[in-house]
C-alpha positions in Angstrom: 57.2 -11.8 -22.4 60.3 -9.7 -23.0 59.1 -8.9 -26.6 55.9 -7.3 -25.2 57.9 -5.1 -22.8 60.2 -4.1 -25.6 57.3 -3.2 -27.9 55.6 -1.1 -25.2 58.9 0.8 -24.5 59.4 1.3 -28.2 55.9 2.7 -28.6 56.3 4.9 -25.5 59.6 6.3 -26.9 58.0 6.9 -30.3 55.1 8.8 -28.7 57.4 10.9 -26.4 59.5 11.9 -29.5 56.3 12.9 -31.4 55.0 14.9 -28.5 58.3 16.7 -28.0 58.2 17.6 -31.7 54.8 19.1 -31.1 56.4 21.1 -28.2 54.5 19.2 -25.5 56.9 18.5 -22.7 54.5 18.0 -19.7 50.9 17.2 -19.0 49.5 18.6 -15.8 53.0 19.2 -14.4 53.9 15.5 -15.1 56.9 14.8 -17.4 56.1 12.7 -20.4 58.5 9.9 -19.4 56.5 9.4 -16.2 53.3 8.6 -18.1 52.0 5.2 -19.0 51.6 4.1 -22.6 47.8 4.6 -22.4 48.3 8.1 -21.0 50.8 8.9 -23.7 48.4 7.6 -26.4 45.6 9.7 -25.1 47.8 12.8 -24.8 49.1 12.3 -28.4 45.6 11.8 -29.7 44.2 14.8 -27.9 47.1 17.1 -29.1 46.9 15.7 -32.7 43.2 16.3 -32.8 43.5 19.9 -31.5 46.4 20.8 -33.8 45.0 19.3 -37.0 43.0 21.7 -39.2 40.5 19.0 -40.1 39.9 17.6 -36.6 36.9 18.0 -34.3 33.9 20.2 -34.9 35.4 22.3 -37.7 36.3 19.2 -39.8 35.3 18.9 -43.5 32.0 17.0 -43.9 31.1 15.4 -47.2 27.5 15.7 -48.4 25.6 12.6 -49.5 
């Protein structure tokens, strides 16, 4: 069971580091280290999608 907890903490730290590199320090006045893993995953995905030039509605679409 300790391995799972270590994996979760490792992933949390990885996501926090990536979000800090994206200059995201808080979400809704909550510090990143206070968020759960699922909240961090969502925050990272949301910020990555908004910051990526090919994400969302303006993404490149290939014709068939």
